[in-house]
Each structure stands twice: as C-alpha cells, then as structure tokens.
N, C-alpha and C positions, 0 to 999 in steps of 0.2 A: 504494500500500500504506500508506494513512494511517489505517486502522482501528486504534484503540487496542488492541483485543484481539489483533490480528495482530502488532502491534509488540511488545507485552509478551511474548507467547509466543515470538517469535523471539529477543528479548533473553535470555529465560530459557535457551533452548537454546544460544545462542552462549556464554553464561556457563558453562554446563556443559561445553562444549568446552574452555574455558580451564582449568576445574578438572581435567579429565581430562589436560590437558597440564602440570599442576602449576604453572600461572601464578598470580601474586598477583592473583586476580580482585577482591577487595575494593578494592585500591589502584587497579586499572584502572578499576573502575566509578566510584570517587570522582573520578579524573582526568577522566572523561568527563561528570561531572555526573549519573550514573545512580544512582537510589536503591538502597539495599541490597536492597530487596525486588524490584527490577527491574521496577517498574510505572511507568506514566505516561511511558513512553519515547517519544521523538520519532523520526521517520525519520532525521534527521541523526545522532542518537545511535546508532541501530542501524548506520548506515553507518560511523560512526567506530569503533564496537566491532568491526565486521567488519574494517576496515582495521588496527586494532591487533592483532587475532588473526593476520591475514596477516603483519604485521611480526614479531610475537613468535614465530610458528612458522616464519617464512621460507617460507611455503607458502600458495598461494591456495586450497587445499582443506583448510587447517588441519591438515596432517600426518595426515590421516585415511586416506591411501592412498598409492599411488606418488607420489613428490614432484612437486608442481606448482609450480615455482619462481615467485617473484614476477616479474610482467611477462608471464606466460603469456597472460592474458586479452588484454592489449594486443597481443601478437604475433598471436594468433588473429584478432582483429578487423581488424587491419591487413592480414592475409593474405587475408581474404574480402571486405572492403569494396569493393575495386575491381571486383568482379564486376558484369556488366551487369544481371542480373536475379536474382530469387529462386531460380530453378532453379540458376543458376550458383553462387550463394551457398551453397546446400546441398551442391553438389558439392565446393566448396572446403572447406567445414566437415568433410566426411568425410575429405578428403585431409589436412587439418591434424591431425585426430584420429589418423591413422595414423602420423604422423612426429614429433609434438611430445610430449616426455616428460611424463608426469603427466596428460595430458588424457584424460578418459574417451572410449572409442571411440564413434563415432557411425555409425549406419547409416540411410540414407534409402531408403525404398521409395515409389515414386510409381506408384500404380495407381488410376486414376479410380474413384470420385469423391474419394478421399482421398490425401494425402501423409502418410506416417508417419515421424517422426524418432525413432529409438530411441537412447537414451543409456545406455551400459553403466556402471552404478554398483556392480557386484557387488564390485569390489575395495576399496570404501570401508568402513572400520571406523567406521560412522556410525549408531549406534543411534537417535539423534534425527532422522536423515535431513536434517540441516541442509545439508550440502554438496550432497547430491543435489538437494534442492529449489532451492538457489541456482543450481546449474548449469541446471536446467530453467527457472527464472525468467529467467536471463541469456539463454539461447538464444531463448526466446519473445519477450522484450522486444527483443532485438537484431534478429530477423527483422522485427518490426513497425517498429522505428525505421529500419532501412535502407531499407525500402520506403515509409515514411511513411503506413502505413495499418493499420487494425485487422486483426489475424489472429485470427479467432475459432477457438478450438479446438473441433473436433467431438468429439474424444475426448481424455481425459487418463487414462493408465493408470499406476499406481504399484505397484512390487513390494514392498509392505510392508502389514501389517495397518492397519486404520482406527485412526488415533491420536486422542487427546483433542481435538486442534486441527483435526479434519477439516472443520468448517464454514468454516475460513479459506481453504481451497483455492479455493472459488468466488469469494471476494473477490479473491484474488491472480491466478488464472488465468481467471476468467470461466467456469469449467466445474467441476462436481462430478466428482471422479475415480472411477475403478474401482480399488478396492484389491485387494491380493493378486494382482496381475497377474504375468505372466511376466517383464515388463521395464518400464522407464520409457519411455513412449511419448507424444509429442505428435502429434496428428493434426489436419490442417486440410484445407480444400477445395483440391483439385488445380488448380482454376481460377486460383488465385493464383500459380502457378509463373511465368508470364510477367511478373509485376509488376516494373517496373524499380527498380533501386537509385537513390535520389534524393539521397543525401547528398554534400556537398562535402567537400574536405579540411579546411576550417576547421571545419565541423560535426563531422567525425570527431574532430578534436583536442579540441573542447569536450566531446564525448560521453565520451571516454576520460579526460579530466581529472578528472571528478567521479564516478568509480565507487567503490563500488557504488551510491551514492545514486540515480543516474539509472535504473539497472536496478530498484531497489526502488520507484521512484515508480509510482503508478497512472497509466496513460495511455490504454490502448487497449481497455478492456473496457466502455465505456458507463456507468461508474459515476459519472462527474463530469458536471456541467452542460455543461462545455466539450465533452466527448465527444458529448453529445446534440445540442448546437448544431451541431457539425461534421457529424454524420451528416445533419442536416436541410439544412445548406448544400450538402453534396455532392449532395443530391437536387434542388437547383435553387432552393430557397427562401432568399432572402437578406435580405428586409426584416425589420428587428427586430420589428415588430408581428406579422408573419406567423409568424416563428419562435416568438415568445412564445405565440401562439395555439396553435401545434402542441403546445406543452408545457403548455398550460392555465394559464398565468400571465400577468401583465401585463409589458409591455416594461420598465417601470421596475424591477420585481422581478427580472427576468432580468438586467438590467445589474448590479444589486447582487450577485446570486449569482456572476456571472462576475468581478466585481471581487474577490470573496473568493478566487477561484481564480487571481487575478493575470492575467486576460486580458480580452478584450472581443469583441463580435461582429465589429468591424472587423478585429481581429488574427486571429480565426478565419477570416474570409472571405479575408484575405490569404494565410493559410497554405494554404487549399484551392486558391486560384488559383495560388500558387507551386508547389505539388506537381503540379497539373495542367499547368502550363507546363513544368516540368522533364521530366515524363513525355513530353509531346509533342515537346519539343526533342530528347530522347534517341532517340525513335522516328524523327524526321526526316521525318514524313509530312505536315507542315502548314507552310505559309509563316508567317513572322512576322506578316504582316498578317492572315491568317485566324485565327491563334491569338489575336492581340490582340482581334479582333472577337468571337470566341467567348467570351473571358473578360470581355467587357464594357468594354473600353477604347475610347475615342473614336478613337484613332489609334495606329499602331505605335510612335511616339516615346514616348507616354505609357506604353505597356507596357514599353518598353526601360528607361525611368527607374525604373519600379516594380520591374522584375526586378533591376536593379542594387542597388536599395535592399534587396530581400529577401535577395539572395545575395552581394552584393559583386562580382558578375561580370556580364559582358555575356551576353545570350542565346546569342550565337554560340559561347561557350565550351562549351556543353552539346551542341553539334553535333559 
C-alpha cells in the first residue's frame, strides 16, 4: 500500500477519527512529522498514526464500536497461527470472533468454487469506514502471510455506498469491490483451503512486532516486480535472463528494479524453495533426499544447510 494517493487518503480519514475523539490532532501530526494538510504521507507515518490512535483511544478499533482492547489483534493471531492449514485457520478465526470482546463477528461459508469470509461491521460508528477497511485488510493480509502465498480475491463486497476513494480498493485488495452490498465479504477460491500454514514462531513474533505496518504493506497482489518474479519462479523459470525475458526487460534492468524493492532474484528463489520445502515437510509425503533433489540441491546435506539458514531450524522440526 505504497501508492501516495492511498496513503494520503487514509491519513486524512485517520485524522478525522482523532478529531471526532476530541484529540489534539495538530500536535499529533507534528509529532509524527505529518504535514498539516496531511499529504505526502509515508506508510511508516500512517502506521505510526494508527498506533497513536490505538494508544490514545485505548482501542484497536479507535473506540468506534464495542471496545476492542489493545492487544486484541495479537491475541487473535496467536490463537489461529498454530492451525495446520487455511481451513483450520478460518475455523479458529470464527471461534475467536465468538468469544473475544470487541472483535467483529466472522462467518465463513465454504461452498465450491468459493470461500466467503463475512465480517460483521454493523456495530461500528465508522462513517469513513476506516476501521472496517482495516479489519478487512488485516484479515486478507494475515491469511496470505500465514500460508505464504497470494490469495486473490474473487469477490470483494462492501456494505456502504461508493466513496470518493473507490479507485484505491483495487490497489489495496487487488479487486474492485461491489458497493452497497448486504455485508462485508471477502471471497476466494475454495481450492486454497488445504494450503498449509508455513510460519514459524520466530516469524510470528516478527510479524506481530511491526503492526500495523506489515499489514499495510503491499505484498500479495502482483503489483510489485518482486511479486511478478515470484509468480514466474513458482512456474519453474529460475534463470535471471529467462525471467527478465518473460517480463520484457533486460536482466540488468530487472536487478535494478528488485534492488529498489530491497530484494533480488536469489532471495526470491530462496523464498519459493523455502515455502515449498516447509509445505512438503509438513505434509510428510516426501523423503528429505527426494525433496532436496526436486528443489535443485546436489545432495541432502546441502538442502539441510540451506533450510537451517532460511528458518533457523532443522528440516526434521517441521515433521
């Protein structure tokens, strides 16, 4: 979510929440280095502003509805992250929403070809729909992050009229929404339900440490060059020249573009191999030797060393 228009609009709406809560918004913006006109805002500044509003309202939904005490998001994530696969994650998410105070109710309906995740935002006094959007963003990003793969939305339904910032939704969610719907619904391919949860305890701690910036970051919707390269690598093309040719640019130019996104073809290849290795080890249907060979390692010992470098753990730990 690094588009300047998206960030500026979100900062404007967050500031209006502060004004509605009778906070000293000008002082808050000065402290965060945000201009009085709330333009030219960075993702870090939007994240910091969100955290400040959490702190000053003592509520992770900005006191716009039933109290969502600080630490609620962390508790929800820790309760669902140990699930083995996406289907179980969604089941635990429903259960958490039933028992945790302040958390919007969640209903999951799985009927091929789609899974629908409905989030009840009716109790929010949220005229700018900021809290409702952030809940939807967090849920969507969290499902993608836990499974280590892009979850393309087939449908995005929003229960409010088309706002001025309507074009931003496609940048944020990868899908233009249906407005004036009966409920807030994220729908995706039911074939993704068996996708295994890939994240380690260390990764989970890091993910929780830097919220909400991690959830605000664009990652899974094909908009970055890193996303495009990953999609090509996942299809089996790994040579830099071949990847660049698929994108219609030179290998040198592709390297520069990836450097600007603070990554490289090698790092992306490693991430794809890591995720494939973890998925296989969790399934337990492939020997270490065969897995190492499939992933392109000359011998199992080389794979074991690489796996420990990627995760800090031995392959056997994932069995």
